[in-house]
C-alpha positions in Angstrom: 0.0 0.0 0.0 2.9 2.4 0.8 4.5 1.6 -2.5 1.2 2.4 -4.3 1.0 5.8 -2.5 4.6 6.6 -3.3 4.1 5.7 -6.9 1.0 7.9 -7.2 3.0 10.7 -5.6 5.8 10.3 -8.1 3.2 10.5 -11.0 2.1 13.9 -9.8 5.5 15.4 -10.5 5.4 15.1 -14.4 1.8 16.3 -14.4 2.7 19.5 -12.5 5.7 20.1 -14.7 3.6 19.6 -17.8 1.0 22.0 -16.5 3.7 24.6 -15.8 5.2 24.3 -19.3 1.7 24.5 -20.9 0.6 27.6 -19.0 4.0 29.3 -19.6 3.7 28.6 -23.3 0.2 30.0 -23.5 1.2 33.2 -21.7 4.3 33.6 -23.9 2.4 33.4 -27.1 -0.7 35.3 -25.9 -1.3 38.6 -27.7 -0.3 41.8 -25.8 2.7 43.1 -24.1 3.0 43.2 -20.3 5.4 46.2 -20.5 2.7 48.2 -22.4 0.1 47.1 -19.9 2.2 48.3 -17.0 3.4 51.7 -18.5 0.2 52.5 -20.4 -0.4 53.5 -23.9 1.2 56.9 -23.4 4.7 55.4 -22.8 7.4 55.9 -25.3 8.9 53.0 -27.2 12.2 53.6 -25.5 10.6 53.3 -22.1 8.8 50.1 -23.2 12.0 48.5 -24.5 13.9 49.4 -21.3 11.2 47.8 -19.1 11.1 44.7 -21.3 14.8 44.4 -20.9 14.6 44.8 -17.1 11.8 42.2 -16.9 13.7 39.7 -19.1 10.9 39.7 -21.7 13.4 40.1 -24.6 15.0 36.7 -23.9 14.2 33.7 -26.2 11.4 31.4 -25.3 13.5 28.4 -24.2 15.7 30.6 -21.9 12.6 32.2 -20.2 11.0 28.7 -19.9 14.2 27.3 -18.3 14.4 30.2 -15.8 10.7 29.8 -15.0 10.9 26.1 -14.3 14.1 26.6 -12.3 12.6 29.3 -10.1 9.3 27.4 -9.7 10.5 23.9 -8.8 14.0 24.5 -7.4 13.6 27.8 -5.6 9.8 27.6 -5.0 9.5 31.1 -6.4 6.5 32.0 -8.6 7.8 35.4 -9.3 6.6 38.9 -8.5 3.3 40.4 -9.6 3.8 43.0 -12.4 0.9 45.1 -11.1 0.9 44.7 -7.3 4.8 44.3 -6.9 4.2 41.6 -4.3 5.6 38.0 -4.4 3.0 35.8 -6.1 3.6 32.9 -3.7 2.9 35.0 -0.6 -0.3 36.4 -2.1 -1.6 33.0 -3.2 -1.0 31.5 0.2 -3.0 34.4 1.7 -5.9 33.9 -0.7 -5.9 30.1 -0.9 -7.7 29.4 2.4 -10.8 31.4 1.2 -10.9 29.5 -2.1 -10.5 26.2 -0.3 -13.1 27.0 2.2 -15.7 27.6 -0.5 -14.7 24.4 -2.3 -14.9 22.3 0.9 -18.3 23.7 1.9 -19.6 23.1 -1.7 -18.3 19.5 -1.8 -19.8 18.7 1.7 -23.2 20.1 0.6 -22.9 18.2 -2.7 -22.4 14.9 -0.8 -25.0 15.6 1.9 -27.8 16.7 -0.5 -27.0 14.9 -3.7 -26.4 11.5 -2.3 -29.8 11.2 -0.4 -31.6 12.5 -3.5 -30.0 9.9 -5.7 -30.8 7.1 -3.1 -34.4 8.2 -2.9 -34.6 8.2 -6.7 -33.2 4.7 -6.9 -35.5 3.3 -4.2 -38.5 4.9 -5.9 -37.5 4.0 -9.5 -39.9 5.4 -12.1 -42.2 6.7 -9.3 -43.0 10.3 -8.3 -39.9 10.7 -6.1 -37.6 9.5 -8.8 -39.1 11.8 -11.4 -38.9 14.9 -9.0 -35.3 14.1 -8.1 -34.2 13.7 -11.7 -36.1 16.8 -12.8 -34.2 18.8 -10.1 -31.0 17.2 -11.3 -31.7 18.1 -14.9 -32.4 21.7 -13.9 -29.2 21.9 -11.8 -27.0 20.6 -14.6 -28.6 23.0 -17.1 -28.2 26.3 -15.2 -24.9 28.1 -15.6 -23.3 28.9 -12.2 -22.6 32.6 -13.0 -26.3 33.1 -14.1 -27.5 31.4 -10.9 -25.2 33.6 -8.9 -26.6 36.8 -10.4 -30.2 35.6 -9.8 -29.4 34.8 -6.2 -28.0 38.3 -5.7 -31.0 39.9 -7.3 -33.5 37.9 -5.2 -31.8 37.5 -1.8 -29.6 40.6 -1.7 -31.3 43.3 -3.8 -35.0 42.4 -3.4 -35.2 40.7 0.0 -32.0 42.1 1.6 -31.5 38.8 3.6 -27.9 38.1 2.6 -24.9 40.2 1.6 -23.8 40.1 -2.1 -20.1 40.7 -1.7 -17.1 40.5 0.7 -16.2 38.0 3.4 -17.4 39.8 6.6 -19.2 36.8 8.1 -20.4 33.3 7.4 -23.5 34.9 5.6 -21.2 36.1 2.9 -20.4 32.5 1.9 -24.0 31.3 1.6 -24.9 32.6 -1.8 -21.5 31.8 -3.4 -21.6 28.2 -2.1 -25.2 27.7 -3.4 -24.3 29.0 -6.8 -21.1 27.0 -7.0 -22.4 23.6 -5.8 -25.9 23.5 -7.4 -24.6 21.7 -10.5 -22.5 19.4 -8.3 -25.6 18.4 -6.3 -27.4 17.5 -9.5 -24.4 15.5 -10.8 -24.1 13.7 -7.5 -27.8 12.8 -7.5 -27.7 11.4 -11.0 -24.5 9.3 -10.4 -25.9 8.0 -7.0 -29.1 6.9 -8.7 -27.3 5.1 -11.4 -24.9 3.3 -9.0 -27.6 2.3 -6.6 -29.9 1.0 -9.3 -27.0 -1.2 -10.6 -26.2 -2.5 -7.1 -29.7 -3.2 -5.8 -30.4 -5.4 -8.9 -27.3 -7.5 -8.1 -27.6 -11.2 -7.0 -26.3 -10.7 -3.5 -28.9 -8.0 -2.8 -31.6 -10.5 -3.9 -30.0 -13.1 -1.7 -30.0 -10.7 1.3 -33.7 -10.0 0.8 -34.4 -13.7 0.6 -32.6 -14.2 3.9 -35.1 -11.8 5.5 -32.7 -8.8 6.1 -34.4 -5.5 6.7 -34.4 -2.9 3.9 -32.3 -0.6 6.1 -29.6 -3.2 6.6 -29.6 -4.1 2.9 -29.3 -0.4 1.9 -26.6 0.7 4.4 -24.6 -2.5 5.0 -24.6 -4.0 1.5 -25.9 -1.7 -1.3 -24.4 1.7 -0.4 -20.8 0.5 0.4 -20.6 -1.2 -3.0 -21.9 1.9 -4.8 -19.3 4.2 -3.2 -16.5 3.8 -5.8 -18.2 5.8 -8.5 -19.5 8.2 -6.0 -16.0 8.9 -4.6 -14.9 9.5 -8.2 -17.7 12.1 -8.7 -16.8 13.8 -5.4 -13.1 13.9 -6.3 -13.9 15.4 -9.7 -16.5 17.6 -8.2 -13.9 19.1 -5.8 -11.7 20.0 -8.7 -14.7 21.5 -10.5 -15.5 23.5 -7.3 -12.0 24.9 -7.3 -12.2 25.9 -10.9 -15.7 27.3 -10.4 -14.5 29.7 -7.7 -12.7 31.7 -10.5 -16.1 33.0 -11.7 -18.0 32.8 -8.4 -15.4 34.8 -6.5 -15.4 37.5 -9.2 -19.2 37.8 -9.1 -19.3 38.0 -5.3 -16.1 40.1 -4.9 -14.4 37.5 -2.7 -10.7 38.1 -2.3 -9.6 34.6 -3.2 -7.5 33.0 -6.0 -10.3 33.5 -8.4 -10.5 37.3 -8.3 -6.7 37.4 -8.1 -6.4 35.4 -11.3 -9.2 37.1 -13.2 -7.6 40.5 -12.4 -4.2 39.2 -13.5 -5.7 38.0 -16.8 -7.2 41.4 -17.5 -3.9 43.2 -16.6 -1.6 40.6 -18.4 0.0 39.9 -15.1 1.7 36.7 -16.3 3.4 35.6 -13.0 0.1 35.7 -11.2 -1.8 33.7 -13.9 1.0 31.1 -14.1 1.3 30.8 -10.3 -2.5 30.5 -9.8 -2.8 27.7 -12.4 0.1 25.8 -10.9 -1.4 26.0 -7.4 -4.8 24.9 -8.6 -3.1 22.0 -10.5 -1.3 20.9 -7.4 -4.5 21.0 -5.4 -6.3 19.0 -8.0 -3.6 16.3 -8.2 -3.6 15.9 -4.4 -7.3 15.5 -4.4 -7.2 12.8 -7.1 -4.4 11.1 -5.1 -6.7 11.0 -2.0 -9.5 9.6 -4.2 -7.2 6.8 -5.4 -6.1 6.0 -1.8 -9.8 5.9 -0.7 -10.4 3.3 -3.5 -7.9 1.0 -1.9 -9.4 1.3 1.5 -13.0 0.9 0.4 -12.6 -1.8 -2.2 -10.9 -4.9 -0.7 -10.0 -6.1 -4.2 -7.8 -3.1 -4.9 -6.1 -3.3 -1.5 -5.5 -7.1 -1.9 -4.0 -6.4 -5.4 -1.4 -4.0 -4.1 -0.7 -6.0 -1.0 -0.1 -9.0 -3.2 2.4 -7.1 -5.3 4.2 -5.9 -2.3 4.5 -9.5 -1.0 6.0 -10.8 -4.2 
């Protein structure tokens, strides 16, 4: 098991390096000049060239890429923001807890609401409960999060005045952003739970458990649900990654000072170090989440655990 975890950790390294190369290449070939963005359109060509030279923007692609990879992975330095003149690493670490908090709340709500909806739909297959659950799931998948965020602000902040529409003053500030960010995730969780439960409850061992006279509660929680967890964990792992990515838009809509607003502002200002650093941090978080998902597979499914224990024994 330890060898499996170490191997998965080693696989994360080339993924992060590849992400770093890709985002640097995109920023390098993106139209626009950071020097012009910093100095403004009224700057002279001599001033622009001088700033480009000072920032190292005149160097060839391969030289700049090598310096970027060296600073990022050997010195753990993501550079300094062109606009804010602050180290990117420091600013990202200050903003990351807010982004993670939104993502964690969203994934917990997704699991606690979407899973029971899916179970109810599976247990009442083709009945009223199933149809209502799947209708709600279809609506949730179809609504864009940014549109839902705007509607929530109009209804609960502007019209009713119940909840704040921006900032991070108290826990109330996180209610609307989390609802907007996790609504589609709840729908996805419900649909996947329904499919997994329907597959499991039609299995032979469930029929045998019923024939032995076990209660429906024991059949559901001791036999059906544990065997349906593998695809559900996959959905939750992918959902957490989606939640992190979704905060880029949600934080901008609700003016939450997290990685999302930081990155969107950097894109508009062509602040390349901030964009590159944000993408790398989000990539690392996503890889670690998927690593946790793979480890949970081994603990939940005895076949996977036995497979790797057998390899270690040989």
